[in-house]
Structures are given as structure tokens and as C-alpha cells.
C-alpha positions, 0 to 999 in steps of 0.5 A, a space after each residue: 586920639 581918645 575913643 568916644 565914650 559909649 552910653 548904654 541906651 535901654 530899649 524904649 519898650 522896656 521903659 514904657 513897660 516899667 512905667 505902665 507897671 508903675 501906673 497899673 497899681 491904680 487899675 486895681 481898686 484898693 491896691 493903689 498906694 499899698 501896691 506902691 509900697 512894694 513897687 517903689 523900692 523894686 522900681 528904684 533898683 531896676 532904674 539904677 540897674 537899667 541906666 547905671 552910674 550917677 544917672 542911675 543912682 539919682 534917677 533911681 532915688 527920684 523914681 522911688 520917690 515918685 512911686 512913694 508919693 501919692 498920685 505921682 504915678 502918672 509921671 513916666 519916669 523911665 520913658 523920660 529917662 530914656 529920652 535923656 539917655 538917648 539924647 546923651 548918646 546922640 550927642 556923643 556920636 557927633 
């Protein structure tokens, strides 16, 4: 019998903090989109490392785009990814 695959689920607090950091660039007047130019590649890389595999690659690219495209910072991409990954992990345990 084959052992079930183990899926890594990062801590929800890390995901929420990452989303708050991404939204925080709008909290400082004048920083907004300039801050996103710096944050976007870093955020995409962190997403990739945090979730890994194909999910991490696709999510990292989408997260990068979300940070670069104006006014999309409100989307909590790390937290959404956490819910997706958590569901995957629960499904494998059944």
C-alpha cells in the first residue's frame, strides 16, 4: 500500500502577515505603487518558497502580477492560497 502524500501547509499567521505587508504600501502616502515595484518580486519569490512545487510557481507569478497591477493589493493572495492548500491537505487525509 502506498503511503499518502504529505502536503505542507504554512501557518495562517504567516500568510496573513504577508498579505498585510502587501497592502501596507498604500498606508504610507506617496509610497503606493513605487513600494509595489520593490515588494512584487520579493512577494512572488516568498510565495514560491512558502508553497513550493507547481502551486508555488503559478501562485508566485500570480502574486507578482497582483502586486504590480495597480489597485489589486486588496486581494489577499497568500491567505487564499492557504485555504486552497489546507483543503488539499484535508482531502489527502481522507
